[in-house]
C-alpha positions in Angstrom: 98.4 124.6 120.9 98.7 127.0 118.1 101.7 129.0 120.1 103.6 125.6 120.6 103.5 124.9 116.7 104.6 128.8 115.9 107.5 128.4 118.6 108.8 124.9 117.2 108.5 126.1 113.6 110.6 129.3 114.3 112.9 127.1 116.3 113.2 124.6 113.5 113.6 127.3 110.9 116.3 128.9 112.9 118.3 125.6 113.0 117.4 125.0 109.5 119.0 128.3 108.7 122.1 128.1 111.0 123.5 124.6 110.0 122.1 123.9 106.5 123.0 127.0 104.8 125.4 126.7 101.9 129.2 127.9 102.5 129.8 131.0 100.6 133.3 129.9 99.5 131.5 126.8 97.6 130.8 129.3 94.5 131.1 127.8 91.3 134.4 128.7 89.3 135.9 128.4 85.8 138.4 126.0 87.5 135.9 123.6 89.2 133.8 123.2 85.9 134.0 120.0 84.3 133.5 121.5 80.8 134.2 124.9 79.8 131.6 127.4 78.6 131.6 127.7 74.7 132.9 131.1 73.2 129.5 131.2 71.3 126.1 131.3 72.7 124.1 127.7 72.1 120.7 126.5 72.2 119.3 122.9 72.3 116.0 122.0 70.6 114.3 119.0 72.1 112.2 116.8 69.9 108.7 117.0 70.0 107.0 113.7 71.0 104.2 112.0 69.1 101.6 111.4 71.7 99.1 110.1 69.5 98.3 106.2 68.7 98.6 107.2 65.0 102.3 106.6 63.4 101.5 108.8 60.5 101.6 111.8 62.9 105.1 111.1 63.6 106.3 113.2 60.4 104.3 116.2 62.3 106.6 116.3 65.3 109.7 115.6 63.4 108.6 118.3 61.0 108.2 121.0 63.8 111.4 120.3 65.2 113.3 120.8 62.2 111.4 123.8 61.2 112.5 125.4 64.5 116.2 124.2 64.2 116.1 125.7 60.6 114.3 129.0 61.8 117.0 129.4 64.6 119.7 128.6 62.1 119.0 131.7 60.2 119.0 134.1 63.2 122.1 136.0 63.2 124.3 136.1 66.4 125.8 139.3 67.7 128.3 139.1 70.3 
């Protein structure tokens, strides 16, 4: 029984790799991009979510997000 499972698994893997392999010509190119990449590096800071039931804690999550953004704005960019 184990030998049958191994043989069927090998056949399935061979078919998967043969027929469902991505075409090497489908590499992303600048012409195919919807938006061009920016000239400068960029980063996004996602806001922290207040997971407590206390609405007063919302200031803490907003403050942490703002502190991270402020700290990142002070980092020099070297290109």
